[in-house]
KEMISE-117846 format. One line per field, with one value per residue: residue in one letter; z, y, x of N, C-alpha, C, O in turn; chain. Coordinates in steps of 0.001 Angstrom, whole numbers. Layout:
<atoms>
rest (a:...)
n.pz (Z:...)
n.py (Y:...)
n.px (X:...)
ca.pz (Z:...)
ca.py (Y:...)
ca.px (X:...)
c.pz (Z:...)
c.py (Y:...)
c.px (X:...)
o.pz (Z:...)
o.py (Y:...)
o.px (X:...)
kette (A:...)
</atoms>
This chain:
<atoms>
rest (m:s:e:s:g:g:a:e:f:g:r:l:k:p:y:s:g:p:f:p:t:e:s:i:v:q:i:v:n:i:y:a:k:s:y:e:g:e:r:n:t:i:g:c:t:m:n:e:a:d:f:p:t:p:e:a:p:v:e:t:i:g:p:g:a:l:e:s:l:i:e:a:g:e:d:v:a:i:l:d:v:r:v:e:s:e:y:d:t:w:h:i:d:g:d:t:v:r:s:h:n:i:p:y:f:h:f:l:d:d:p:s:a:d:l:l:d:q:v:p:e:g:d:p:l:v:v:v:c:a:k:g:g:a:s:e:y:v:a:g:v:l:a:a:e:r:g:v:e:a:v:n:l:e:d:g:m:n:g:w:a:n:i:y:h:r:e:a:v:d:a:y:d:g:p:g:t:l:y:q)
n.pz (101370:98539:96741:96156:98446:98618:99797:98417:97491:96614:94843:92848:94014:92947:91260:92590:92501:91236:88357:87849:86204:86231:86333:85586:87879:90278:89308:89718:92667:93508:92466:94318:96473:96395:97554:99877:103455:102398:101660:99469:96433:97046:99500:101142:101498:103977:106900:108620:111286:111473:112217:114840:117397:117150:118839:119808:120354:116578:113929:111396:107805:105224:101775:100206:101213:101708:98933:98383:99765:98627:96032:96595:97024:99229:101580:101713:103713:102952:104108:102701:103433:102143:100060:98428:95710:95150:95527:93826:91406:91745:93493:95756:94351:93390:92896:95310:97391:99163:99190:100846:100798:103173:104109:105909:107324:108665:111015:112609:114623:117314:116068:115188:116080:113822:111447:112452:111995:109359:108544:106860:107944:108964:109112:109309:109174:106624:106743:104489:103365:101676:102318:104666:107322:107709:108286:109750:112015:111979:111814:114830:115909:115185:116672:119216:119923:118934:118852:116641:114695:113208:110676:109377:106056:105541:104354:102706:99784:98506:98833:97770:95161:94171:93757:91527:88124:85216:81958:78725:76291:74685:72837:71199:67807:67020:66307:67952:71392:73271:76535:79657)
n.py (176107:178351:179733:182163:182815:182304:179599:176395:174202:171333:170187:167703:165948:164384:161200:159149:156380:153283:152156:150852:148321:146661:147218:150024:151024:150263:152358:154693:154611:155339:157898:158994:158593:160574:162839:162818:163841:166178:169511:170195:171750:173097:172727:169955:167679:165375:164011:160977:161177:163518:163078:162618:160317:157205:156682:154328:150630:149575:147176:146157:145468:143364:144413:142040:140096:141449:141798:139219:138477:139962:138703:136441:136577:137338:139825:142883:146069:149217:152241:155193:157608:159501:162468:163816:164053:162509:159878:159798:159640:157156:154144:151361:148749:146425:143578:142602:144393:147177:150790:153573:157042:159245:162184:162191:164530:165200:163552:164941:166497:166040:163999:164353:162843:162242:162453:159944:157847:157923:156258:153271:149836:147274:143690:142884:146564:148185:150616:153314:154971:157565:156322:155226:156560:158557:156628:154892:156606:157245:154872:153984:156049:155094:153093:153628:155300:154152:151315:149917:147344:148120:148091:148835:149706:148525:150818:151702:153321:153394:150874:149313:149805:148278:146049:144048:143341:141831:142385:142075:144694:144728:146789:146828:147147:146333:144457:141331:141192:143388:144880:145729)
n.px (136023:136320:139238:138741:136914:134667:132036:132222:129684:128150:129901:131650:133753:136825:137285:139551:140430:140474:138516:135929:134654:132466:129830:127526:125987:127905:129534:127995:127267:130139:130294:128347:129220:130640:129397:128645:128340:128443:126745:124339:123824:121374:120790:120098:121070:121567:123556:123639:124082:122737:120002:117737:117630:116596:112950:112724:114107:115251:114764:115949:115626:117031:117702:117726:116099:113546:113049:112683:110131:108454:108570:107730:105246:103682:101956:102976:103546:104919:105879:107089:109220:110576:110913:108010:108547:110627:109417:107518:108704:110259:109636:109375:107203:105065:102696:101777:102258:101633:102055:103013:103313:104478:106450:109472:109798:107661:107458:108812:108609:106908:104520:101234:97885:96241:98338:99706:97644:97373:99214:100372:98911:100832:102518:105491:105769:107553:110007:111265:113584:116056:118785:118605:118718:116802:114388:114619:114784:111914:110877:111574:109729:107185:107449:107430:105459:103221:103112:103922:104853:107662:110430:113257:114535:117392:120121:118176:116847:119106:120356:118274:118420:120504:119673:119129:117293:118136:116206:115172:114445:111851:110853:113277:114813:117435:120393:121282:120092:118840:119600:118035)
ca.pz (101169:97660:96662:96010:99591:98783:100151:97537:97627:95460:94050:92959:94130:91678:92102:92460:92500:90172:87633:88061:84843:86129:86105:85904:89138:90929:89167:89901:93695:94039:92362:95085:97713:96520:98427:101350:104355:101909:101272:97603:96153:97536:101099:101480:101731:105689:107452:109433:112722:111351:112493:116149:117865:117072:120102:120094:119232:115398:113563:109824:106752:104338:100418:99470:102126:101023:97309:98612:100619:97416:94972:97327:97063:100553:101526:102294:103427:102963:104309:101901:104233:101261:99735:97360:94308:95189:95590:92175:90588:91914:94760:95625:94274:93104:92804:96739:98081:99711:99439:101068:100863:104173:104451:107114:108153:109395:112345:113511:116142:117965:115225:115461:115851:112286:111234:112772:111742:108058:108406:106791:108965:108387:109710:109547:108365:106152:106436:103745:102668:100316:102770:105942:108210:108336:108149:111046:113170:111791:112584:116147:116270:115295:117457:120551:119450:118526:119578:115654:114524:112091:110472:108560:104921:105143:103192:102084:98414:98122:99045:96838:93625:94137:93556:90042:87247:83572:81410:77678:76205:73721:71533:70714:66727:66528:66037:69247:72285:74581:77952:80838)
ca.py (177923:178627:180552:183752:183088:181611:178361:175594:173344:170610:169929:166468:165528:163956:160027:158599:155044:152217:152787:149841:148003:145693:147934:151413:151125:150711:153935:156105:154418:155819:159199:159370:159004:161788:163863:162297:164499:167632:170033:170172:173197:173418:172133:168943:166548:165257:162611:160236:161930:164733:162682:162346:159090:156689:156754:152706:150086:149364:146023:146131:144155:143465:144525:140694:139863:142433:141207:137718:138693:140192:138002:135418:136681:138047:141224:143681:147599:150189:153610:155843:158603:160057:163763:163342:164061:161316:158924:160045:159172:155747:153699:149893:148242:144853:143075:142524:145810:148488:151566:155048:158337:160539:162791:161835:165763:164942:163122:165130:167179:165527:163821:164416:161161:162531:161374:158752:157160:157998:155314:151944:148969:145662:143172:143960:147850:148542:151823:153535:156201:157521:155927:154317:157176:158993:155926:154187:156996:157111:153423:153957:156969:154791:151936:154151:156010:153158:150333:149449:146473:148863:147728:149879:148801:148528:151198:152255:152956:153073:149343:148191:150094:147229:144541:144377:141822:141684:142459:142180:145556:144419:147280:147021:146402:146039:143331:141029:141308:144492:144322:146832)
ca.px (135911:137136:140315:137842:136297:132751:131872:131913:128989:127724:131170:132065:135346:137276:137483:141075:140544:140311:137467:134964:134291:131144:128458:126829:125592:129021:129828:126879:127785:131264:130417:127682:130060:131635:128581:128476:128826:128430:125391:124506:123722:119825:121095:119087:121982:121806:124034:122919:124096:121746:118633:117568:117887:115410:112763:112797:115192:114367:114913:116508:115525:117921:116925:117260:115095:112492:112645:112050:108982:107654:108593:106810:103825:104055:101543:104158:103162:105820:105793:108522:109423:111293:109951:106902:108771:111408:108794:106857:110092:110807:109312:109207:105818:104917:101315:101229:102974:101160:103096:102377:104027:104781:107694:109804:110107:106292:107356:110083:108094:105884:103545:99696:97566:95921:99374:99541:96378:97995:100537:99527:99471:101913:103219:105895:105625:108563:110080:112029:114272:116999:119847:118189:118847:115044:113633:115053:114307:110770:110636:111513:108946:105764:107183:107278:103980:101615:103635:103854:106264:108169:111423:114009:115161:118798:120548:117059:116593:120425:120232:117391:118864:121654:118959:118160:117712:118408:115292:115146:113545:110774:110938:114906:114899:118723:120902:121178:119116:119073:119001:118137)
c.pz (100024:97956:96935:97219:99534:99098:98841:97657:96578:94454:94148:92973:93292:92404:91746:92488:91335:89719:87413:86491:85054:85849:86493:87211:90209:90343:89561:91862:94069:93822:93116:96430:97721:97424:99281:102596:103741:101668:99878:97547:96726:99342:101786:101807:103473:105733:108021:110912:112857:111846:114352:116406:118041:118428:120727:119833:117780:115014:111949:109152:105646:102544:99829:100104:101767:99894:97214:98933:99289:96578:95374:97199:98338:100263:102236:102206:103800:103176:103733:102906:103453:100817:98778:96069:94129:95184:94506:91534:90548:93214:94363:95383:93346:93079:94501:97809:98092:100102:99701:101195:102009:104499:105305:108096:108976:110838:113091:114709:116441:116789:115627:115474:114590:111347:111192:112230:110110:107661:108387:107777:107998:109000:109192:108759:107993:105614:105713:103522:101926:101190:104048:107556:108682:108545:109533:112275:112794:112520:113689:116646:116412:116105:118933:120969:119708:118802:117941:115192:113056:111748:109284:107208:104967:103768:102447:100591:97660:97774:98090:95492:93321:93832:92240:89067:85967:82811:79908:77141:74687:72444:70830:69521:66087:66546:67863:69803:73512:75561:79067:82096)
c.py (177855:179555:182002:183714:182466:180045:177124:174347:172645:170252:168039:166435:164351:162318:159278:156838:154167:152405:151140:149447:146985:146153:149539:151744:151567:152399:154923:155461:155045:157384:159716:159295:160158:163292:163532:163212:166180:168134:170391:171551:173675:172939:171079:167345:166259:163912:161985:160763:163260:164617:162277:160833:158591:156625:155187:151829:149446:148186:146597:145108:144745:143666:142955:140278:140363:141929:139872:137742:138897:139115:136389:135221:137585:139251:141660:145098:148086:151700:154238:156942:159743:161726:163240:162963:163108:159973:158856:159382:157875:155269:152090:149554:147072:144554:142880:143741:147022:149383:153017:155907:159221:160868:162449:163167:165950:164622:163472:165608:166716:165166:163598:163165:161537:161847:160315:157560:157249:156410:153812:150857:147683:145030:142384:145349:147897:150109:152359:154601:156252:156216:155513:155391:157856:157950:154893:155053:157130:155838:153316:154974:156214:153720:152564:154775:155015:151986:149383:148501:146976:148246:148583:149171:149532:149604:152002:152060:152888:151547:148816:148380:148911:145991:145194:143275:142579:141696:142578:143433:144966:145335:147798:146163:145957:145036:142458:140825:142684:144488:145998:146262)
c.px (137137:138374:139711:136780:134871:132853:131671:131065:128368:128531:131601:133385:135478:137643:138858:141277:140598:139069:136926:134580:132736:130040:128095:126583:126617:129459:129224:127564:129077:130917:129126:127824:130780:130804:128106:128714:128886:127043:125567:123955:122088:119728:120425:119834:121893:122274:123176:123068:122989:120172:118639:117783:116617:114714:112485:113549:114621:115394:115177:115932:116587:116873:116507:116273:114046:111954:112290:110764:108171:107680:107869:105341:103244:103126:102772:103506:104502:105407:107310:108468:110310:110281:108704:107529:109794:110537:108035:107848:110252:110332:109178:107433:106127:102846:100743:101952:102015:102095:102327:103074:103798:106175:108206:109863:108407:106495:108571:109636:106629:104605:102204:99051:96555:97268:99412:98548:96511:98491:99678:99859:100117:102168:104055:105587:107303:109009:110981:112593:115304:118103:120103:118634:117442:114459:113629:114464:112634:110243:110319:110006:107646:105818:106898:106023:102823:102410:103614:104893:106566:109872:111701:114801:116308:119271:119451:117186:117678:120604:119521:117920:120070:120927:118602:118187:117633:117007:115706:114255:112865:111075:112336:114450:116177:119029:121309:120036:119621:118671:118858:118002)
o.pz (100200:99058:97766:97124:100509:98614:98355:97940:95594:93322:95151:92059:92979:93539:90603:92490:90303:90566:86797:85692:84086:85133:87555:87643:90875:91064:89772:92224:95264:94743:92717:97328:98659:97787:99579:102636:104395:101475:99281:98500:96700:100099:102978:102195:104168:105096:108004:111653:113870:111906:114910:115439:118716:119374:121877:118707:117837:115503:111491:109661:105305:102272:99243:99369:101348:99728:96246:98315:98927:96422:94595:97237:98196:99164:103081:101157:104710:102397:104172:103229:104044:101262:98509:95421:92963:94781:94125:91075:89458:94159:93249:96111:92725:93257:94845:99032:97103:101028:99055:102049:101867:105033:106100:109320:109790:111747:113881:115772:115904:116626:116402:114856:114507:110655:110202:112135:109514:106724:109173:108398:106833:110095:108653:107628:108839:104592:106178:103466:101406:100596:104587:108665:109830:109322:110083:113243:113873:113472:114032:117614:117402:116450:119722:122123:120447:119471:118024:115335:112023:112759:108445:107349:104634:102589:101649:100095:96490:96671:97478:94688:92162:93660:91926:89158:85772:83152:79771:77552:73690:71342:70144:69626:64998:66802:68827:69198:74317:75795:79044:83103)
o.py (177534:180061:182803:184464:182236:179367:177223:173333:173298:170010:167349:166841:163542:162118:158887:156290:154781:152846:150339:150320:146670:145548:150087:152815:152601:153383:156004:156167:155342:158166:160796:159673:160678:164344:163945:163245:167155:167303:170765:172289:174886:172886:171230:166289:167207:162943:162314:160724:163809:165525:161696:160166:159086:156518:154949:152065:148822:148090:147492:144010:145888:143206:142645:140023:139475:141643:139367:136915:138077:138552:135477:134260:138452:139803:141044:145500:147595:152257:153890:157162:160750:161963:162039:161951:162763:158964:157707:158290:157320:156006:151606:150029:146846:145424:142991:143612:147695:149166:153489:155564:160023:160087:162158:163069:166845:165208:162779:165247:166999:166035:162669:162277:160539:160840:159607:156397:156577:155681:153316:150884:147326:145591:141328:145201:147699:150683:151952:155491:155205:155139:155391:154883:157730:158258:154331:154578:157071:155757:152806:154638:156414:153179:151966:154787:155088:151488:148195:148966:146555:147956:148984:148217:150709:149411:152883:150987:152506:151105:147857:147449:148760:144942:146263:142364:143698:140652:143265:143306:144851:144913:148808:145047:145386:144242:143177:140407:142731:144167:147019:146968)
o.px (138312:138586:140137:135808:134156:133760:130544:131704:128020:128111:131780:134103:134604:138076:139096:142379:140868:138291:137630:134238:132044:129242:128388:127010:126558:129627:129773:128505:129060:131152:128691:127071:131386:131331:126985:129944:129253:126155:126577:123705:121872:118759:120158:119333:122258:121859:121990:122086:122557:119343:119570:118149:115715:115495:112115:113989:113561:116519:114467:115709:116891:115764:115470:115320:113303:110768:111721:110094:107326:106597:107591:104573:102381:103183:103421:103004:105169:104634:108406:107301:110701:109158:108681:107262:109981:111116:107814:107513:110392:110616:108976:106561:107165:101993:99566:101985:101724:102877:101392:103892:102875:106963:107312:109950:108180:105907:109212:110140:105558:103748:101977:99638:95839:97118:99227:98940:95669:98165:98870:100921:99940:102206:103723:105125:108175:108633:112046:111744:115689:118169:121203:118799:117016:113555:112682:113871:112045:109467:109253:109323:106942:104768:106166:105595:101841:101504:103304:106024:106046:110513:110894:115567:116448:118975:119771:117530:117652:120924:119991:117954:120457:121548:118079:119010:117158:116450:116719:113101:113578:111424:112493:113942:116233:118123:121574:119049:120552:117506:119545:118056)
kette (A:A:A:A:A:A:A:A:A:A:A:A:A:A:A:A:A:A:A:A:A:A:A:A:A:A:A:A:A:A:A:A:A:A:A:A:A:A:A:A:A:A:A:A:A:A:A:A:A:A:A:A:A:A:A:A:A:A:A:A:A:A:A:A:A:A:A:A:A:A:A:A:A:A:A:A:A:A:A:A:A:A:A:A:A:A:A:A:A:A:A:A:A:A:A:A:A:A:A:A:A:A:A:A:A:A:A:A:A:A:A:A:A:A:A:A:A:A:A:A:A:A:A:A:A:A:A:A:A:A:A:A:A:A:A:A:A:A:A:A:A:A:A:A:A:A:A:A:A:A:A:A:A:A:A:A:A:A:A:A:A:A:A:A:A:A:A:A:A:A:A:A:A:A:A:A:A:A:A:A)
</atoms>
């Protein structure tokens, strides 16, 4: 509560630790952690504890292991359970990746047979969300309801974001080489 009596939602907590100089990803991760456990202005932040316990034990796959499968040309089926706007903005793709988006909230109340029929087949099926909580739950539902061999992407898209490769920007015409 603020001094004026109103709740303070979506405020960024000041960072008091040493400022990282290695990468912008570290800076973003530090400030992203300031929001963990709070509700933002539209009330959509969920903690891991907000999700029901998965209905079946769920294996995980690390972002590096998933990247290795994709780079090796293995067929990879991904069920991304983030909301459509997040999926449309950025998702895991590649020549051998089949990615499908069904938001996690469709799996919360007794998923219908029609919904389960929309889930792509994969061996295994990699289930992805923003931080790993929702995808772990959905992978458990799929394992319990359909016997699907589903694995959860460890740390979700936050973990995937830590895997990046330096690429030269072709359209840059300044001195030196610009990388992104």
